[in-house]
C-alpha positions in Angstrom: -81.9 -104.4 121.4 -82.3 -108.0 120.3 -81.9 -110.9 122.6 -79.0 -113.2 121.8 -79.0 -116.9 122.2 -75.9 -117.5 124.3 -75.8 -121.2 125.1 -77.9 -124.1 124.2 -77.2 -127.4 126.0 -79.3 -130.3 127.2 -82.6 -128.5 126.6 -81.7 -125.3 128.4 -81.4 -122.0 126.5 -79.7 -118.9 127.9 -80.7 -115.6 126.3 -78.9 -112.4 126.8 -79.8 -108.8 126.0 -77.2 -106.3 127.2 -76.6 -107.1 130.9 -79.9 -109.0 131.3 -80.0 -112.7 131.1 -82.8 -115.2 131.0 -82.6 -119.0 131.3 -85.3 -121.1 129.6 -85.9 -124.8 129.9 -87.2 -125.8 126.5 -89.6 -128.3 128.0 -91.2 -125.5 130.0 -91.2 -122.8 127.4 -94.8 -121.6 127.6 -93.9 -118.0 126.9 -92.0 -118.9 123.8 -94.8 -121.2 122.7 -97.2 -118.3 123.1 -94.9 -116.1 121.0 -94.6 -118.8 118.3 -98.4 -119.0 118.2 -98.6 -115.2 117.9 -96.0 -115.2 115.0 -97.9 -118.0 113.3 -101.2 -116.1 113.6 -99.5 -112.9 112.3 -98.1 -114.9 109.3 -101.6 -116.3 108.5 -103.1 -112.8 108.7 -100.4 -111.5 106.4 -100.3 -114.6 104.2 -96.5 -114.5 104.4 -93.8 -117.0 105.2 -90.6 -116.6 107.2 -87.8 -116.7 104.6 -84.9 -118.7 105.9 -81.5 -119.1 104.2 -79.9 -122.3 105.3 -76.2 -122.4 104.6 -75.0 -125.9 105.3 -72.6 -128.1 103.4 -73.4 -131.4 105.1 -76.5 -132.9 103.3 -77.5 -135.0 106.3 -77.5 -132.0 108.6 -79.4 -129.9 106.0 -82.1 -132.5 105.8 -82.5 -132.6 109.6 -82.6 -128.9 109.9 -85.1 -128.5 107.0 -87.4 -131.1 108.6 -87.2 -129.3 112.0 -88.2 -126.1 110.2 -91.0 -127.8 108.3 -92.4 -129.3 111.5 -92.5 -126.0 113.3 -95.7 -124.0 113.5 -94.1 -121.1 111.7 -94.7 -121.1 108.0 -91.3 -121.0 106.3 -89.8 -120.6 102.9 -86.5 -122.4 103.0 -83.7 -121.4 100.6 -80.6 -123.6 100.8 -77.0 -123.1 99.6 -74.0 -125.4 100.3 -71.0 -123.1 100.6 -70.1 -119.6 101.7 -69.5 -118.2 98.3 -73.0 -119.2 97.2 -74.4 -117.7 100.5 -72.8 -114.4 99.7 -74.0 -114.5 96.1 -77.5 -115.2 97.3 -77.5 -112.4 99.9 -76.0 -109.8 97.6 -78.0 -111.1 94.5 -75.0 -111.8 92.4 -74.5 -114.3 89.6 -77.1 -117.1 89.4 -78.9 -115.5 92.4 -79.3 -112.0 90.7 -83.1 -112.3 90.4 -84.4 -110.6 93.6 -87.9 -112.0 93.1 -86.7 -115.6 92.9 -84.0 -115.1 95.6 -85.4 -112.5 98.1 -83.6 -111.2 101.2 -84.2 -113.8 103.9 -85.7 -112.9 107.3 -83.0 -115.1 109.1 -79.8 -116.9 108.1 -78.9 -120.3 109.6 -75.2 -120.4 109.0 -72.7 -123.3 109.4 -69.1 -122.1 110.3 -67.1 -124.7 108.5 -68.0 -124.2 104.9 -66.2 -124.8 101.6 -65.0 -121.9 99.4 -65.7 -119.1 102.0 -66.0 -120.0 105.7 -69.0 -119.1 107.8 -67.0 -116.5 109.9 -66.2 -114.6 106.7 -69.8 -114.8 105.5 -71.0 -113.4 108.9 -68.4 -110.6 108.7 -69.5 -109.6 105.3 -73.1 -109.6 106.2 -72.5 -107.4 109.3 -70.3 -105.0 107.3 -72.9 -104.5 104.7 -75.2 -101.5 105.2 -78.1 -103.4 103.5 -77.7 -106.6 105.5 -76.2 -105.7 108.9 -79.6 -105.9 110.6 -80.2 -109.4 109.2 -80.4 -112.0 112.1 -77.8 -114.7 111.7 -77.9 -117.8 113.8 -74.7 -119.9 113.7 -75.4 -123.6 113.7 -72.2 -125.6 114.0 -70.5 -128.6 115.5 -67.7 -126.4 116.9 -67.8 -125.7 120.6 -64.4 -124.0 120.6 -64.3 -120.9 122.8 -62.5 -118.9 120.1 -65.3 -119.7 117.5 -68.0 -118.7 119.9 -66.3 -115.4 120.9 -65.4 -114.5 117.3 -69.0 -115.2 116.1 -70.5 -112.9 118.7 -67.8 -110.3 118.1 -68.8 -110.4 114.4 -72.5 -109.8 115.3 -74.2 -113.2 115.3 -77.7 -113.3 116.9 -77.1 -116.8 118.3 -74.7 -119.7 118.4 -76.2 -123.2 118.5 -74.4 -126.5 118.6 -75.7 -128.9 115.9 -75.7 -131.8 118.4 -78.8 -130.1 119.9 -80.6 -130.9 116.7 -78.9 -134.0 115.5 -79.7 -135.9 118.7 -83.4 -136.8 118.6 -84.9 -135.4 121.8 -88.4 -134.3 122.5 -87.1 -131.3 124.4 -85.3 -130.1 121.4 -88.2 -130.2 118.9 -89.3 -126.7 119.7 -85.9 -125.2 120.0 -85.7 -123.9 116.4 -89.1 -122.3 116.8 -87.9 -120.5 119.9 -84.8 -119.2 118.1 -86.8 -118.1 115.0 -89.3 -116.3 117.2 -86.6 -114.2 118.9 -84.8 -113.1 115.7 
């Protein structure tokens, strides 16, 4: 059973797996740092990159998130789309994303909820209903802190729900947060 990121606020991350719960202060995340280093080493040995699909319509937010990913110790290959329809086309290799070599299945999806064309909740629902994609980790990155959005996302199978303000606000405690999330998915 995978751990789920339940709440991220002010540098504290709550993880949940079944009934178990763990609280982690990002500034004291030595175990997560160790795991990130292990993943980084495994990637070097295999010569592979973690494939990340970033689904974000706000260009400024996408730039910040891409920089955070690029600064992490994990080697990443970032694919980016700006709306929910393009995300689904990418994931199901349809239309301009039909070439599976050029647009491979990602290892993790970072998904905004409020998207043009098809909203993030619907994208998540379709991913989790697909036999081929249902095991794909999806971390929702959004500015919405509404309880109904959080509940609906977890009901639809999200691996985590992170408020964008955790990344947008420049804080040394948050620099390693994305590494922690990527290391658990």
